Structure formats: structure tokens, C-alpha cells
TORDO-555289 format. One record per residue (C-alpha): residue in three letters; y, z, x negated. Coordinates in steps of 0.001 Angstrom, whole numbers, plus 500000, padded with zeros to 6 digits. Layout:
TORDO-555289
ALAYZX ...
This chain:
TORDO-555289
UNK280649562693361235 UNK276873562882360058 UNK274695565419358957 UNK273329565607355504 UNK270757563227354509 UNK267149564635354219 UNK265578564231351042 UNK261722563413351042 UNK259631566391350513 UNK257815567891347433 UNK254697568624348438 UNK252803565651347974 UNK251198565708351377 UNK254256565957353234 UNK255846563365351270 UNK253170561134351847 UNK253573561903356126 UNK256836561075355585 UNK256530557470353419 UNK253969556747355828 UNK255854557495359153 UNK258685554979357364 UNK256935552258356449 UNK255590552175360104 UNK259248552052361368 UNK260224549367358735 UNK256724547538360358 UNK258011547898363719 UNK261714546725362902 UNK260983543664361320 UNK257909542972364043 UNK260911543521367162 UNK263510540842364896 UNK261128538331364323 UNK260326538393368204 UNK263922538296368811 UNK264519535149366756 UNK261313533786368678 UNK263046534657371967 UNK265771533383370788 UNK264165529316369588 UNK262365529561373017 UNK265192530484375539 UNK265522528934378506 UNK261377528549378796 UNK260813531687380513 UNK256944531572381452 UNK256690531586377695 UNK259135534341376757 UNK256686536003379218 UNK253643535825378045 UNK254709536304374290 UNK256635538917374948 UNK253438540403376939 UNK251254539389374322 UNK253822540958371578 UNK253969544330373551 UNK250197545178373952 UNK249180543613369961 UNK252500546088368614 UNK251166549218370436 UNK247783548391369478 UNK248708548264365437 UNK250606551379365838 UNK247528553100367173 UNK245432551924364612 UNK247704551921361656 UNK248358555894362465 UNK244730556328362333 UNK243989554473359090 UNK246994556475357413 UNK245549559679358732 UNK242000559307358289 UNK241838556420355819 UNK239573554441358291 UNK238924551061356875 UNK236928550040359733 UNK240706550426361872 UNK242239548791359506 UNK239729545639359717 UNK240306545650363463 UNK244040545554363225 UNK243701542350360799 UNK241442540506362872 UNK243582541523366327 UNK246755540562363996 UNK245661537082363378 UNK244292536709366550 UNK247872537109367808 UNK249468534981365812 UNK247275531999366229 UNK247921532601370111 UNK251539533195368946 UNK251902530160367869 UNK250011527767370183 UNK252136529904373129 UNK255167528732371417 UNK254403525192370369 UNK254336526656366619 UNK258204527232366791 UNK259753528493363373 UNK259979532581364075 UNK256593532821364634 UNK255405532101361649 UNK257560535151359972 UNK254705537014361393 UNK252342535469357590 UNK254497536860355673 UNK254449541025357339 UNK250769540868357373 UNK250394539747353459 UNK252753542804352936 UNK250488545464353492 UNK247358544102351786 UNK246095546651349561 UNK242924545696347645 UNK242350549048346215 UNK242562550788349370 UNK240090547855351122 UNK238166545640349025 UNK238227543211352384 UNK242026542990352718 UNK242330540310350735 UNK239709537504351573 UNK241110538568355308 UNK244793537531354602 UNK243009534256353106 UNK240833533987356275 UNK243990534479358136 UNK246506531973356355 UNK243560529334357146 UNK243040529990360306 UNK246178529502361701 UNK247134526726359307 UNK244221524756360361 UNK245022525637364418 UNK248639524025363606 UNK247620521067361959 UNK244809520493364547 UNK247282521679367393 UNK249707518701365906 UNK252021521156364311 UNK254024519464360879 UNK252047519413357892 UNK254641520756355933 UNK255671524361357899 UNK252374525478357477 UNK252285524695353958 UNK255822526346353196 UNK254801529083355113 UNK251510529627353522 UNK252978529118349874 UNK255107532153351138 UNK252981534298352000 UNK250465534025349003 UNK253661534955346634 UNK253802537867349601 UNK250849538607348728 UNK250947538227344788 UNK254231540317344584 UNK252945543185346748 UNK249305542990344561 UNK251602543337341512 UNK253655546740342953 UNK250082547997344403 UNK248091547501341058 UNK251079549468339039 UNK251126552058341222 UNK247661552629340888 UNK247815552740337687 UNK250791554865337532 UNK249089557591339938 UNK245872556923337686 UNK247783558276334972 UNK249338561043336095 UNK246084562328337994 UNK244864562160334492 UNK247482564094332839 UNK247376566471335572 UNK243955567307335209 UNK244544567496331221 UNK246898569601331802 UNK245287572325334399 UNK242456571910331801 UNK244644573454329300 UNK246391575825331472 UNK242456576991332717 UNK241908577503329177 UNK245202579233327878 UNK244965581809330722 UNK241146582419329709 UNK242057582898326145 UNK244708585199327060 UNK242774586998329402 UNK239811587787326700 UNK242712588532324625 UNK243731591165327322 UNK240053592844328012 UNK239659592595324425 UNK242664594699323280 UNK241494596962326266 UNK238051597511325132 UNK239323597734321740 UNK241360600794323114 UNK238861602672325057 UNK236882602408322131 UNK239359604132319725 UNK240044606313322617 UNK236513607771323127 UNK236126608239319861 UNK239579610612319955 UNK237841612275322939 UNK234795612603321010 UNK236760614587318441 UNK239061616491320297 UNK235981617603321884 UNK233401618355318505 UNK236362621205317465 UNK236365623461319913 UNK233054623047320537 UNK231707624018317215 UNK233615627471317236 UNK232166628005320451 UNK228761627264319176 UNK229011629687316571 UNK229942632591318368 UNK228089631800321621 UNK224690632220318530 UNK226444634911316388 UNK226756636873319653 UNK222735636161320184 UNK221525637222317017 UNK223948640550316869 UNK222166641561320678 UNK218927640225319418 UNK219302642598316763 UNK219972646000318579 UNK216959647366319413 UNK217861649506322701 UNK220092647648325303 UNK220433648185328779 UNK219080645540331193 UNK221912644044332495 UNK222492642942328716 UNK218958642227327976 UNK219229639531330857 UNK221726637541328376 UNK220082637957325476 UNK216514636564327703 UNK218787633900329866 UNK222117633518329783 UNK222935633121326898 UNK220070631316325662 UNK220682628224328509 UNK224567628730327257 UNK223266627744323566 UNK221339624742325485 UNK224096623261327128 UNK226359623877324590 UNK223660621562322177 UNK224020619186325456 UNK227397618853324850 UNK227888618474321345 UNK224712615634321400 UNK226893614179324067 UNK229779614081321663 UNK227789612616318925 UNK226275609726321104 UNK229725609383322701 UNK231622608922318635 UNK228400606567317508 UNK229099604301320811 UNK232693603695320157 UNK232311603359316787 UNK229394600765317502 UNK227864600714313809 UNK229686597268312516 UNK228608598068309196 UNK224950597315307766 UNK221693596901309057 UNK219312600153308927 UNK216135601621310336 UNK215991603003313993 UNK214458604115317008 UNK214482602405320225 UNK213409605263322032 UNK216006607715320577 UNK218670604940321421 UNK217327605016325121 UNK217496608663324899 UNK221342608191324226 UNK221934605918326777 UNK220385608044329569 UNK222474611396328315 UNK225605609298328575 UNK225074608050331698 UNK223355610855332998 UNK226135611983335818 UNK226931608447336818 UNK222711607502337402 UNK221481610803338528 UNK223518610777341519 UNK222975606792342658 UNK219446606672342173 UNK216595608083340152 UNK215226607145336842 UNK211826606609335843 UNK211428606399332023 UNK208306604754330425 UNK208377604677326940 UNK205778603276324483 UNK204667604170320856 UNK207337601874318817 UNK207151601549315235 UNK210950601679313243 UNK213201598504313712 UNK215871597510311860 UNK219590596848313115 UNK222418597993314516 UNK221598601255316785 UNK225350602180318226 UNK225087598363319501 UNK221703598991321013 UNK222516601942322826 UNK225098600101324578 UNK223008597438325600 UNK220854600099327354 UNK224280601558328606 UNK225383598711330497 UNK222218598095331462 UNK221828601050333164 UNK225222601130335070 UNK225126597844335754 UNK222151598830337697 UNK223627601818339476 UNK226416599315340390 UNK223640596965341819 UNK222269599748344570 UNK224655600343347422 UNK222418603448348459 UNK220127606020346411 UNK217609603320344457 UNK215321603525341647 UNK215824602525338429 UNK212418601898336094 UNK213391601559332112 UNK210588601253329943 UNK209427600449326256 UNK206801598442324924 UNK205302596358321844 UNK204242593111322204 UNK203237591565318547 UNK205734591891316506 UNK208518592370319018 UNK210109595343320717 UNK210719594789324733 UNK213288596937326518 UNK212708596560330188 UNK215062597842332951 UNK213963596866336520 UNK216003598612339952 UNK215843598230343318 UNK219331596645344052 UNK220540594020346121 UNK219773591178343780 UNK221160587881343073 UNK221195584728344327 UNK220147581502341701 UNK224495580734341594 UNK225361584242340463 UNK222261584606338117 UNK223418581558336167 UNK226732583142335406 UNK225837586424335126 UNK226095586562331096 UNK229629584792331671 UNK232678586878329363 UNK234933587753332380 UNK232649587010335634 UNK232562589816337801 UNK230947589612341639 UNK232936593381341757 UNK236299593515343951 UNK239687593070341849 UNK240604595687339522 UNK236552597150339786 UNK234943595356336858 UNK236128593898333701 UNK233473591305333684 UNK232031592024330418 UNK229341594367330534 UNK226857592153330751 UNK228366589718328451 UNK228779592230325501 UNK224689593041326038 UNK223800588982325535 UNK226012589081322459 UNK224630592471321145 UNK221047590533321835 UNK221922587569320569 UNK223459588604317121 UNK220228590635316466 UNK217875587643317197 UNK216822588561320033 UNK215866587426323805 UNK216889588158327493 UNK214978587383330549 UNK216191587314333915 UNK214493588234337448 UNK215803588568340233 UNK214654588454343910 UNK217935589132346886 UNK217824592191348722 UNK215160592985346328 UNK216409594280342865 UNK216282592648339462 UNK214473592902336257 UNK215969592514332786 UNK213570591744330045 UNK214924592604325977 UNK212423591587323325 UNK214198592594319852 UNK212034591096316423 UNK210875594430314168 UNK212813593014311404 UNK215564590094312341 UNK215654587171310348 UNK217943587920307104 UNK220466585504308441 UNK221693588658311013 UNK225400587613312711 UNK227745588705314792 UNK228168585114316411 UNK227391586633319804 UNK229980589286319115 UNK232836587489317833 UNK233233584496320091 UNK230670581976318242 UNK227415580172320251 UNK225460582114322421 UNK222240580945323115 UNK221694581077326913 UNK219294583111328649 UNK216405582677330221 UNK216642583612333872 UNK213356582793336517 UNK213297582582340291 UNK211157584934342047 UNK207414583708341541 UNK206916583566345286 UNK210274582350346664 UNK209402578256346431 
């Protein structure tokens, strides 16, 4: 019983090896058959058979080595050497066998392997081979009809093979084009799906933050009211023991101050989660910076030292909650860029008719490749599961929607400086294209001036 017939592998690289191995086997069997016919036609001429067989063994071995190198490495030089060797071998076989009829079968076999797409010089070498063999045969006294018939047969074989090769290459190009289109469509679909998931996640986080802030705000109102009432009652008492006097002077005022800080953080969190998507209003950029610093106080103080220099700014027109979100995202990005404790310098100033916000960290900086993709949605250098890649994309969208500009300067191992410029009064066509997926103006990125 015979074993099961093995099917061609599905992997394209393995499949190519499978096809090439069978082509080499077919060629070897064809050469053996032609040589057997040639030997049978020379039967009795033992010296000639020995010479022809020795040449056949050497040429066949060289062909196997060169063909393997050609198919595995696509080395055109190896194919040129192989074709030249076969051309000389055909002349040798013809002269040694007095141009016996089976020898001419090598010509169509060589024509079968011509691929003008893989090797542009193959067709020219085939014509040279046919002309050389036919010319030597005629000069050596071979009847003209024999070379003419086999040259014609070789040309027909080449034309049939060339048509097959052309159709194969055309089909492969079409398949490659369709594969690229499908891959691009799949990538776009995956990106859209990922954006939808992240947008849903961000929306859920905003709703959760607003809900948590609301739940914290209610009990804090009672605590604040009770502490203030207790402090007022104790202050109304004229004679208090020293222990209670310490509470009146230090403990309760500190507690009330802590409660005010909690209430302020909750209010900032609610406004931050709401995002102020409504109409434009006047705001103080320095106040939004203070809001962002309160929101990020715990994360920032654990990792770095913050130096804040706030200049005198006029009131701007925009959406203050969104600008607080910008500062929060910039601060968190700066903190995460520092593997060890570092410094963040945050400043505001007025230049001409623009408010300038600058965040400069002493982190690890960025390479030009990372800097070029810095504001792309979902691009992150953090490990999987530790970042959404949306923080700076949101910053870019908000600043762009306020008709502002972002300049990025970064130096590997020396930190990054992000400068945001906002017009005092944005144009009347202020829109949210940067937040809703519309066109985004690419930010300006600058390399280190002395890095050239």
C-alpha cells in the first residue's frame, strides 16, 4: 500500500521551496532521459559514450549547485554562469556525438527555464545559445534541417513558457495589490475599532470621575459645616482648657483648611470631567494651572520637584476646563518621562497677543522618530497595558481647537520642553475639529540646537 499523498504546504515560503524542489527533480529526470537516448544512439562507440557521460555528470552537478544558489538567493550571476555552462555543454555534446539527434533535445529544455521577468538578460542569452549551437553544427557539417527544426521547437517552447510566466507574474502582482488593499483596510478597521474602544473608555472614565466627585462632595459638605460650627462655638467660649484652646488655635483651623482643599479638588475634578464643552467664556490661565497642580499633586510630588513661575496674564477666551486638562496631561507625561526623581519647570507668560504655557522636564527626552509620532492618537512608548496613547493627542486636539500652536523641543537623556501658545481672543470660527477627529495641524518639533 502506498502512503497518503502529501499536499503542498500552505505557507508561501515553504510552498516555494516545495515547488522548486520538484522543478529540480523534473529537470534532473529530463536530463537523465535525454542522456539515455543519446547513449543509446551512440551504442558501440564506447570512447564517445565515456566522454559524453563524463561531461554530462560534471555539467549536471554544476547545474544543481548553481540552480540551488539561484533559487535560494535569487543570484542573477549564478544563473548567467549556469546558462553559459549549458551553452558550451550543448556545443560539446554535439561535436562529441557528431550531432546525434537526442542531443538537440537539450535546446528546448534550456528554453523552458527562461524567465525574462526574474532575469532581464535571459532571453538574449537564449538567442545567443540557439545561434551558437546552430552555427557550430552547420559549420561542422550537420544537415541544415536538424538545427532549423530544433531551433524552431526551442523558440516555440520559449514562447509558451514566456506566456505562462507572464500570466503568473501578472496574477502575482494582482494578488499582491489585493493583499495590500486588504491589509490597509484591515488596519484602518482595527484603528477605528481601537479608537471607538478608547473613546468609550475615556467617556466612561469621565462619567465615573464626575460621579465620584459628586458622591464625595455631599458628605464633605456636612463635615465642613460641622467643623465650622464646632470652631465657632469653641471660639465663643471665653474660658477653655489649654487642651481645647490648642484645638481652637491649630487643629480645627488646619482641619478646615484641609476640608477646603478637598472641596476644591472635588470641584476641579468635576469641572475637569465635564470638560466645558459648551460656549466660550473668559478664564484665567494661571487659575487653570493651579487647578491642574492640585489634581496631580500626589503623583507629581512623589516623583519630582515642580518649579512654578506664573507671569501676569490677561483673561483669555476659551474653555477653561479643557485647558486644565491640557496642563494635567502635560504634567503627567513629564512625570512618566523621568525614571528617577527629577524636576519640572512650569511657567506662563505673555508674548505679544499670545499667552505662553511652557512645561520643561528633566526626563529621558525623545528620539526624532518618537518626536515625529508624539501627537498621533494611540501612539505610546509605554509597555502594553500602561498607556492609552491618548494624553498628548488630546492636548494637541484641544490646543488646535483653540487656534493655538505647540512647539516641542527634546534632547535624548536631557529632557523635553513643550511650549503652548494660545491667542488671547481666538477667531470667531473656533471649532472642535481637533477633538472630534477633524484635520489636525501638525505640531512644530525642534531638535536640540547644538545637536547638529
